[in-house]
GUROFI-354723 format. One record per atom (N, C-alpha, C): residue number from 1; x, y, z; atom name; residue in one letter. Coordinates in steps of 0.001 Angstrom, whole numbers, plus 524288, in hexadecimal, padded with zeros to 5 digits. Each point is the difference from the previous one (the first is absolute). Example, Ala and Ser with C-alpha at 12.3 -4.5 7.8 and 13.67 -1.06 7.14 Angstrom:
BEGIN
> 1:83386:7E9C6:81E78:N:A
> 1:7FC86:804A6:80000:CA:A
> 1:80384:804B0:80000:C:A
> 2:7FEA2:8041A:7FD30:N:S
> 2:80334:804A6:8003C:CA:S
> 2:7FCFE:80442:802DA:C:S
This chain:
BEGIN
> 1:B7A41:526E2:D274E:N:G
> 1:8013E:80037:804EA:CA:G
> 1:805EB:800E0:8014F:C:G
> 2:8013B:8007E:804B5:N:F
> 2:80542:8003A:8022B:CA:F
> 2:8012F:7FD56:80488:C:F
> 3:8043A:7FDA2:80015:N:S
> 3:801FF:7FCE2:80535:CA:S
> 3:804B0:802EA:8021B:C:S
> 4:7FE85:801CC:80514:N:K
> 4:803F1:802F5:802EE:CA:K
> 4:80549:7FDD1:7FFF0:C:K
> 5:80403:8038F:8014F:N:N
> 5:8052B:7FE39:80056:CA:N
> 5:80080:7FDB6:805FE:C:N
> 6:7FDBB:7FBC0:80130:N:S
> 6:80011:7FDAC:804F2:CA:S
> 6:800D1:7FA4B:7FF97:C:S
> 7:8024E:7FDCB:80429:N:W
> 7:8020D:7FA70:7FFB1:CA:W
> 7:7FB84:7FC75:80062:C:W
> 8:7FC01:80192:8036E:N:D
> 8:7FBFC:7FC1E:8013D:CA:D
> 8:7FA5D:80168:801A8:C:D
> 9:7FF31:80577:7FD7F:N:D
> 9:7FA90:802AA:800EA:CA:D
> 9:7FBD2:7FC7B:7FE4D:C:D
> 10:8004F:7FE12:7FA9E:N:L
> 10:7FC4D:7FC4D:7FDA6:CA:L
> 10:7FF49:7FB04:803C8:C:L
> 11:8043C:7FD57:80085:N:L
> 11:7FF87:7FB62:8037A:CA:L
> 11:7FDA3:8015A:804B0:C:L
> 12:80122:803A2:80386:N:S
> 12:7FDBA:80176:804CE:CA:S
> 12:7FA00:8010F:7FEA8:C:S
> 13:7FED8:80259:7FC1E:N:Y
> 13:7FA3F:80128:7FF23:CA:Y
> 13:7FC67:7FAE4:7FEAB:C:Y
> 14:802DC:7FCEA:7FD06:N:C
> 14:7FD9D:7FB71:7FE52:CA:C
> 14:7FF8B:7FB79:80462:C:C
> 15:8038B:8004C:802E9:N:E
> 15:7FFAC:7FC7D:8045F:CA:E
> 15:7FBD0:80255:80451:C:E
> 16:7FFF3:8052D:80098:N:Y
> 16:7FBC7:801FD:80359:CA:Y
> 16:7FA16:7FF78:7FDF6:C:Y
> 17:80001:7FEFB:7FA6F:N:K
> 17:7FAC6:7FF3E:7FDC1:CA:K
> 17:7FED2:7FA08:8000E:C:K
> 18:803F6:7FD1D:8013A:N:G
> 18:7FF02:7FA10:80159:CA:G
> 18:801D6:7FC87:7FB42:C:G
> 19:80338:8027E:7FC3C:N:Y
> 19:801F7:7FC52:7FB91:CA:Y
> 19:804CD:7FD1D:8021B:C:Y
> 20:80118:7FBFD:7FE3E:N:D
> 20:80410:7FC52:80109:CA:D
> 20:804E2:80169:7FD06:C:D
> 21:80458:7FFF9:803AE:N:R
> 21:8049E:80180:7FDE6:CA:R
> 21:801D8:7FCE8:7FB2D:C:R
> 22:7FF06:7FAEA:80025:N:N
> 22:801AC:7FC37:7FBD6:CA:N
> 22:7FCDB:8012E:7FB4C:C:N
> 23:7FB29:80148:7FFFE:N:D
> 23:7FD0D:801A3:7FB70:CA:D
> 23:80232:80482:7FDD9:C:D
> 24:801F2:8041F:80335:N:L
> 24:80207:80503:7FDAE:CA:L
> 24:80579:7FED3:7FD62:C:L
> 25:802B1:7FC13:801E3:N:E
> 25:804A1:7FEB8:7FD45:CA:E
> 25:7FF7B:7FCF9:7FB65:C:E
> 26:7FBD6:7FC5C:7FF5A:N:D
> 26:7FEC4:7FCA7:7FBD3:CA:D
> 26:7FE0A:80350:7FB10:C:D
> 27:7FD61:80440:8011E:N:I
> 27:7FDCE:8037A:7FC00:CA:I
> 27:803E2:80401:7FE62:C:I
> 28:804BF:800F9:8035B:N:G
> 28:80440:802B2:7FE0A:CA:G
> 28:7FF37:805DC:80292:C:G
> 29:7FDA9:80154:80363:N:L
> 29:7FF71:80520:80307:CA:L
> 29:80372:80090:80442:C:L
> 30:80275:7FBCC:80238:N:I
> 30:80488:800C6:80380:CA:I
> 30:80431:7FBEE:7FF19:C:I
> 31:8045B:80042:80119:N:K
> 31:804DA:7FCFB:7FEFE:CA:K
> 31:80229:7FE58:805AE:C:K
> 32:80354:7FCAB:80011:N:K
> 32:80295:7FDAE:80423:CA:K
> 32:805BA:8019D:7FFAE:C:K
> 33:8027D:802C6:802D6:N:S
> 33:80559:80154:7FFA2:CA:S
> 33:803FD:7FBBA:8012C:C:S
> 34:804C9:80083:7FF57:N:A
> 34:803BB:7FBB2:80112:CA:A
> 34:80079:7FF5F:805EC:C:A
> 35:7FE78:8040D:8024F:N:Q
> 35:7FFF7:80026:80685:CA:Q
> 35:7FAEE:7FD83:801EC:C:Q
> 36:7FC8A:7FE83:7FC9A:N:G
> 36:7FADF:7FD92:801F6:CA:G
> 36:7FB75:80440:8010F:C:G
> 37:8017E:8046C:7FEDB:N:K
> 37:7FB9C:8042D:8013E:CA:K
> 37:7FDA2:80177:7FAFD:C:K
> 38:7FA0F:800BC:8012A:N:Y
> 38:7FD1F:801F6:7FAFD:CA:Y
> 38:7FFB1:80548:7FEF2:C:Y
> 39:8001D:801B0:7FB00:N:Y
> 39:7FF6B:80570:7FF2D:CA:Y
> 39:7FCB2:80077:7FAC0:C:Y
> 40:7FD4A:80530:7FF67:N:D
> 40:7FD19:800EB:7FBF1:CA:D
> 40:802DD:80047:7FA0F:C:D
> 41:7FE58:7FCA0:7FCEB:N:K
> 41:80287:8006B:7FAC0:CA:K
> 41:7FFC9:803B5:7FCF0:C:K
> 42:7FBC6:80323:8000D:N:Y
> 42:7FF14:80417:7FCD0:CA:Y
> 42:800DF:80619:801D6:C:Y
> 43:80322:7FF93:803FC:N:R
> 43:800E7:805B2:802E5:CA:R
> 43:80263:803EB:7FC2C:C:R
> 44:7FE8A:80470:800AC:N:N
> 44:80150:80476:7FD0E:CA:N
> 44:7FF6D:7FF69:7FA12:C:N
> 45:7FB01:7FDE3:7FEBF:N:R
> 45:7FEDB:7FF05:7FADB:CA:R
> 45:7FADF:80212:7FE46:C:R
> 46:7FFBB:8014C:7FB44:N:I
> 46:7F9A3:800E9:7FE12:CA:I
> 46:7FDDF:7FA61:7FEF0:C:I
> 47:7FB77:80003:80179:N:I
> 47:7FD5F:7FA40:7FFA2:CA:I
> 47:7FC01:80015:7FCAB:C:I
> 48:7FFCC:7FBFF:7FCD7:N:F
> 48:7FC42:7FF7E:7FB37:CA:F
> 48:7FCF7:7FB14:800E6:C:F
> 49:7FB57:7FF93:8017E:N:P
> 49:7FD71:7FA6E:80021:CA:P
> 49:7FFA9:7FE15:7FAFE:C:P
> 50:80026:7FAB6:7FFBD:N:I
> 50:7FF9A:7FCF7:7FAE3:CA:I
> 50:7FB05:7FD9B:800CB:C:I
> 51:7FC2E:8014F:7FC19:N:I
> 51:7FA8C:7FE84:8004D:CA:I
> 51:7FF4B:7FC81:7FBD3:C:I
> 52:7FCC6:7FB49:80074:N:N
> 52:7FFC8:7FCAD:7FC32:CA:N
> 52:7FB6E:801CF:7FCDC:C:N
> 53:7FE45:7FD01:7FB94:N:H
> 53:7FC14:80172:7FC53:CA:H
> 53:7FA7E:7FF1C:80358:C:H
> 54:7FFF8:7FE12:803A1:N:Y
> 54:7FAAB:7FF5B:803CE:CA:Y
> 54:7FF92:80496:80435:C:Y
> 55:803FE:8031A:7FF9D:N:G
> 55:7FFCC:80460:803E6:CA:G
> 55:8018C:7FF40:80559:C:G
> 56:8031E:7FB76:800CE:N:N
> 56:80280:7FE8F:80532:CA:N
> 56:80570:8025B:800AA:C:N
> 57:801E8:80204:80468:N:V
> 57:80578:80104:8001C:CA:V
> 57:8029C:7FAF5:80171:C:V
> 58:8043B:7FE5A:7FCB1:N:I
> 58:80294:7FB04:800D7:CA:I
> 58:80572:80029:80054:C:I
> 59:80200:805A5:80068:N:G
> 59:805EF:800F2:8005A:CA:G
> 59:80145:805C6:80112:C:G
> 60:804C0:80107:7FFA9:N:F
> 60:80197:804F7:800C4:CA:F
> 60:80541:8016B:7FCCB:C:F
> 61:80031:80401:7FDB9:N:G
> 61:80590:801B6:7FE49:CA:G
> 61:80154:804AD:80265:C:G
> 62:804E8:800DD:8010B:N:G
> 62:801E6:8044C:802F6:CA:G
> 62:804D5:8025A:7FC8B:C:G
> 63:7FFC6:8053B:80027:N:R
> 63:80461:8027A:7FC9F:CA:R
> 63:802CB:803B3:8044F:C:R
> 64:8053E:7FF23:7FFB2:N:S
> 64:8034D:80383:80374:CA:S
> 64:7FF84:805B2:7FEA0:C:S
> 65:80067:8033A:803DD:N:I
> 65:7FF9E:805B5:7FFA7:CA:I
> 65:8055F:8029A:800F2:C:I
> 66:803CB:7FC43:8007C:N:D
> 66:804D5:80210:800C8:CA:D
> 66:803DB:7FC59:7FD89:C:D
> 67:80556:7FFCB:801F0:N:D
> 67:80355:7FC85:7FCFD:CA:D
> 67:80009:7FAA8:801DD:C:D
> 68:7FC74:7FE54:802E2:N:Q
> 68:7FF6A:7FA68:8014E:CA:Q
> 68:7FF04:7FBFB:7FBC4:C:Q
> 69:8030D:7FC02:80055:N:M
> 69:7FFD8:7FBC5:7FBFE:CA:M
> 69:7FD11:7FB6E:802D3:C:M
> 70:7FD11:7FCE2:7FCA6:N:P
> 70:7FF58:800EB:7FAD1:CA:P
> 70:7FC0E:804E2:7FF8C:C:P
> 71:7FEFD:801AF:7FB82:N:K
> 71:7FD56:804EF:7FE83:CA:K
> 71:7FA4E:7FDAD:80108:C:K
> 72:7FED4:7FBD1:7FDA1:N:Y
> 72:7FA12:7FDFE:800C6:CA:Y
> 72:80023:7FA94:802F7:C:Y
> 73:7FC01:7FF2E:8037B:N:L
> 73:7FF7B:7FB21:801FC:CA:L
> 73:7FA3C:7FE89:7FF43:C:L
> 74:7FF3E:7FB23:7FEC1:N:N
> 74:7FACE:7FE2B:7FF1D:CA:N
> 74:7FEC6:7FB27:804BC:C:N
> 75:7FB53:7FEE6:80089:N:S
> 75:7FDFA:7FB97:8036C:CA:S
> 75:801FD:7FB1D:7FD8B:C:S
> 76:8017D:7FCB7:80370:N:P
> 76:802DC:7FB2C:7FD6D:CA:P
> 76:7FB62:7FC11:7FE75:C:P
> 77:800B0:7FC44:7FD7C:N:E
> 77:7FC35:7FC4B:7FE47:CA:E
> 77:7FE03:7FD9A:80557:C:E
> 78:7FB1B:7FF12:80078:N:S
> 78:7FD03:7FE12:80474:CA:S
> 78:7FB51:7FDAD:7FDE4:C:S
> 79:7FCEB:7FD70:803D6:N:S
> 79:7FA93:7FDE3:7FEB7:CA:S
> 79:7FCA6:8041E:7FE06:C:S
> 80:80066:804AF:8010A:N:I
> 80:7FD49:80444:7FECF:CA:I
> 80:8018A:80327:7FA9F:C:I
> 81:80567:8004D:80038:N:F
> 81:80205:802BA:7FB37:CA:F
> 81:803E7:7FC83:7FC80:C:F
> 82:7FD19:7FF56:7FB33:N:K
> 82:8027D:7FDCE:7FBD3:CA:K
> 82:80159:802D9:7FB78:C:K
> 83:8047D:802B9:7FF3E:N:K
> 83:800F6:803A4:7FCCE:CA:K
> 83:7FED1:7FE66:7FA36:C:K
> 84:800E6:7FAC5:7FED8:N:R
> 84:7FF16:7FEAA:7FAB5:CA:R
> 84:7FA55:7FFD5:7FE4E:C:R
> 85:7FC1F:80052:802DD:N:Y
> 85:7FA38:80010:7FEE0:CA:Y
> 85:7FDD9:805A9:80098:C:Y
> 86:802F7:803B3:800D1:N:N
> 86:7FDEC:8058C:800EA:CA:N
> 86:80272:803A1:7FC11:C:N
> 87:7FD16:804D2:7FEBB:N:L
> 87:8024A:8042B:7FDB6:CA:L
> 87:7FE98:804F5:803A6:C:L
> 88:8045C:802F6:800CE:N:Y
> 88:7FEA0:804C0:8033F:CA:Y
> 88:7FC59:803AA:7FC66:C:Y
> 89:7FB88:801FE:80242:N:G
> 89:7FCAB:803A4:7FD82:CA:G
> 89:7FBD8:7FD7C:7FC9E:C:G
> 90:7FFB7:7FB10:80033:N:L
> 90:7FBFE:7FCD9:7FD16:CA:L
> 90:7FA8D:801E9:802BE:C:L
> 91:7FF98:800B1:8055B:N:N
> 91:7FBA1:80152:801F6:CA:N
> 91:7FDB6:805DD:7FE4F:C:N
> 92:80377:803B5:7FF17:N:V
> 92:7FED4:8042C:7FDEA:CA:V
> 92:7FE7E:7FF9B:7FA37:C:V
> 93:802CF:7FDDE:7FD85:N:Y
> 93:7FECF:7FF01:7FA43:CA:Y
> 93:7FB0C:7FE0D:7FEAA:C:Y
> 94:7FDB4:7FC74:803A9:N:K
> 94:7FB3C:7FD85:7FF0B:CA:K
> 94:7FBE7:803BB:8004B:C:K
> 95:80053:8048B:8022E:N:R
> 95:7FBDA:8042F:8013B:CA:R
> 95:7FED0:80325:7FB18:C:R
> 96:803A1:7FF76:7FBF3:N:Q
> 96:7FF4F:803E9:7FB36:CA:Q
> 96:7FE48:7FC43:7FB22:C:Q
> 97:7FF4B:80251:7FC8D:N:K
> 97:7FD20:7FD03:7FAE9:CA:K
> 97:8047E:7FE87:7FB88:C:K
> 98:804CE:8028C:80113:N:N
> 98:803EA:7FF6C:7FBC4:CA:N
> 98:800F3:7F9EF:7FFA3:C:N
> 99:800E6:7FDB8:7FB3B:N:K
> 99:80235:7FAF3:7FF92:CA:K
> 99:80560:7FF45:7FE87:C:K
> 100:80304:80475:800A1:N:D
> 100:80510:7FFB9:7FF03:CA:D
> 100:802E0:8001D:80578:C:D
> 101:80447:7FD5A:7FFE1:N:I
> 101:8036A:8008B:80534:CA:I
> 101:80554:80166:7FEAA:C:I
> 102:8025B:8031A:803C1:N:I
> 102:805AD:800AE:7FF31:CA:I
> 102:802FE:7FDE9:8046A:C:I
> 103:802CD:7FC0F:7FEB5:N:L
> 103:80346:7FD05:80442:CA:L
> 103:804FF:8022C:80165:C:L
> 104:80109:801EA:8043D:N:V
> 104:80444:801E7:8020B:CA:V
> 104:802D8:7FD2A:80450:C:V
> 105:80401:800CA:8018B:N:E
> 105:8033F:7FD00:80465:CA:E
> 105:7FDB9:800BB:804E9:C:E
> 106:7FF62:8042F:801F3:N:G
> 106:7FEF4:800DF:8056E:CA:G
> 106:7FB5D:803C9:8010F:C:G
> 107:7FF4F:7FFD8:805C9:N:Y
> 107:7FB31:80337:8020F:CA:Y
> 107:800FE:805E8:7FF41:C:Y
> 108:804AF:80175:80007:N:M
> 108:800FD:805B7:7FF58:CA:M
> 108:7FF59:80176:7F9CA:C:M
> 109:800C5:7FD04:7FCF6:N:D
> 109:7FE52:80051:7FA6F:CA:D
> 109:7FA6B:800A4:7FF48:C:D
> 110:7FD1D:7FC68:80231:N:V
> 110:7FA21:80053:7FFE7:CA:V
> 110:7FDDB:804FC:802FA:C:V
> 111:8015A:80160:803BB:N:I
> 111:7FEA4:804F9:8030A:CA:I
> 111:80138:804FD:7FC7E:C:I
> 112:804A4:7FFC5:7FDCD:N:A
> 112:801CE:80463:7FD13:CA:A
> 112:7FC19:800E4:7FB3E:C:A
> 113:7FF16:7FC05:7FD47:N:L
> 113:7FC7B:8005C:7FB2B:CA:L
> 113:7FA93:8016B:801EB:C:L
> 114:7FE78:7FD9B:803C7:N:N
> 114:7FACA:80149:80275:CA:N
> 114:7FF50:80604:80186:C:N
> 115:80482:801A5:80257:N:N
> 115:7FFE0:805DE:800F2:CA:N
> 115:7FF29:802D8:7FBA2:C:N
> 116:80141:7FF2E:7FB01:N:H
> 116:80040:8027C:7FAE8:CA:H
> 116:7FAE0:7FEC0:7FD5D:C:H
> 117:7FCA6:7FCA8:80244:N:G
> 117:7FABE:7FF22:7FDBC:CA:G
> 117:7FFC2:7FB17:7FCE0:C:G
> 118:80429:7FC75:80070:N:V
> 118:7FFB0:7FB3C:7FCF0:CA:V
> 118:7FF3D:7FBBA:80468:C:V
> 119:7FAAD:7FE26:8000A:N:D
> 119:7FE5F:7FC83:803F6:CA:D
> 119:7FFAD:7FA8D:7FE35:C:D
> 120:80354:7FE5C:7FBC7:N:Y
> 120:7FF69:7FA83:7FDF4:CA:Y
> 120:805A5:7FE3F:7FFA8:C:Y
> 121:80307:80164:803EA:N:A
> 121:80571:7FCFA:8015A:CA:A
> 121:7FFA8:7FCA1:803FC:C:A
> 122:80257:7FB9E:7FFE3:N:V
> 122:80182:7FC34:803BC:CA:V
> 122:804EB:7FE8D:80048:C:V
> 123:80229:7FDD6:80470:N:A
> 123:805CD:7FEBB:80051:CA:A
> 123:800C9:7FA3B:801A6:C:A
> 124:8038A:7FD82:7FD6D:N:S
> 124:800D1:7FAC1:80121:CA:S
> 124:80364:7FF19:804EA:C:S
> 125:80121:80402:80314:N:L
> 125:80292:7FF9C:80508:CA:L
> 125:805A2:7FDEA:7FF0C:C:L
> 126:8023F:80193:7FBDA:N:G
> 126:8052A:7FEDA:7FEDA:CA:G
> 126:80129:7FFAD:7FA24:C:G
> 127:803EC:7FE41:7FDA9:N:T
> 127:8018C:7FFDF:7FAB2:CA:T
> 127:7FE05:7FA53:7FD4B:C:T
> 128:7FE50:7FC2A:803EB:N:A
> 128:7FEBA:7FAD7:7FDA6:CA:A
> 128:7FA1C:7FFA2:7FFFA:C:A
> 129:7FDBF:7FFB6:7FB7F:N:L
> 129:7FA86:7FEF6:7FF56:CA:L
> 129:7FF64:7FA2C:8001F:C:L
> 130:7FC62:7FE65:80314:N:T
> 130:7FE97:7FA9B:800C9:CA:T
> 130:7FBB3:7FE6B:7FB93:C:T
> 131:7FF6A:7FADE:7FF35:N:S
> 131:7FBEC:7FE48:7FBFF:CA:S
> 131:7FAD8:8014B:8032B:C:S
> 132:7FF41:7FF62:80550:N:D
> 132:7FBD6:8011A:802E0:CA:D
> 132:7FE40:80586:7FFCC:C:D
> 133:8033F:803B9:7FFB2:N:Q
> 133:7FF35:80607:7FF71:CA:Q
> 133:7FE4C:800A3:7FA59:C:Q
> 134:802B8:7FD75:7FC93:N:A
> 134:7FE65:800A2:7FA70:CA:A
> 134:7FA00:7FE0F:7FF8E:C:A
> 135:7FE96:7FC5F:8024B:N:K
> 135:7F9F9:7FD87:80077:CA:K
> 135:7FD35:80450:801C5:C:K
> 136:8007D:802A6:80408:N:L
> 136:7FD76:80427:802E3:CA:L
> 136:7FF83:8041E:7FC14:C:L
> 137:80426:801CE:7FD16:N:I
> 137:7FF8E:80410:7FC02:CA:I
> 137:7FC34:7FEA3:7FC00:C:I
> 138:800D8:7FB0C:7FDC8:N:K
> 138:7FC4A:7FE6E:7FBF8:CA:K
> 138:7FA65:80032:801E9:C:K
> 139:7FECD:7FE4F:80556:N:R
> 139:7FAD0:80000:801AF:CA:R
> 139:7FD36:8059F:7FF41:C:R
> 140:8035D:80400:8010C:N:Y
> 140:7FDA8:80462:80192:CA:Y
> 140:80028:804B3:7FB1B:C:Y
> 141:80439:7FEAA:7FC21:N:S
> 141:801A2:80401:7FC41:CA:S
> 141:7FFF3:7FDB5:7F9E2:C:S
> 142:7FF07:802F3:7FCE9:N:D
> 142:8007D:7FE4D:7FA4D:CA:D
> 142:80558:8012B:7FDAA:C:D
> 143:802C3:80403:8024C:N:N
> 143:804F0:8017D:7FE04:CA:N
> 143:803AE:800F7:80431:C:N
> 144:8057D:7FED2:7FFC8:N:V
> 144:80397:800A5:80424:CA:V
> 144:804CE:802BD:7FD4E:C:V
> 145:80141:80464:802FB:N:Y
> 145:804DC:80347:7FE39:CA:Y
> 145:8044A:7FF1C:803D1:C:Y
> 146:8044C:7FD8B:7FF69:N:I
> 146:8040A:7FF8B:803D2:CA:I
> 146:80319:80451:800AB:C:I
> 147:8013A:80270:8042C:N:C
> 147:8030B:80477:80116:CA:C
> 147:80367:7FF30:80449:C:C
> 148:80414:7FC87:7FF99:N:Y
> 148:80355:7FECA:8048E:CA:Y
> 148:80461:803B8:7FFDB:C:Y
> 149:802E2:800D3:803E4:N:D
> 149:8044B:803C2:7FFAB:CA:D
> 149:80493:7FE07:7FE1E:C:D
> 150:80383:802E2:7FD3B:N:R
> 150:8050D:7FE58:7FE14:CA:R
> 150:8035B:7FEA9:8044D:C:R
> 151:80284:7FBA1:80076:N:D
> 151:803C6:7FE94:803D2:CA:D
> 151:80531:80174:7FEB7:C:D
> 152:80232:802DE:80298:N:D
> 152:80629:801E7:7FEB1:CA:D
> 152:8038A:7FBB7:8013F:C:D
């Protein structure tokens, strides 16, 4: 998806639909400025839903399409989203029969591989692989190939 370059379109829409502003802030969709005004956190970004292995959307990643920093934004840890227990793309991986997993850093890596027919990649959502993520990999695969980016 895509989030428009607007300060509060998402906030206005969600409030119109009856969602609570505090809940939106808790899950990281909006932020409060130093002046006390709320704004859409992911504005002017490509949005990637983060889906757990049960198929539920639990968070979002956003990639800047211009020079806006940081380049990537992710949902904060919350009662819904706990990065250490999830792997991006595991919901897609579970649909195929391959027992190998390619472990990459981020959702863009998973999507790029999938676009080239490699549907057995998952991402640790960062460079730190947690023991809980390793347990998920072990539960669903026989072999894992780690393919992290070289950091300069």
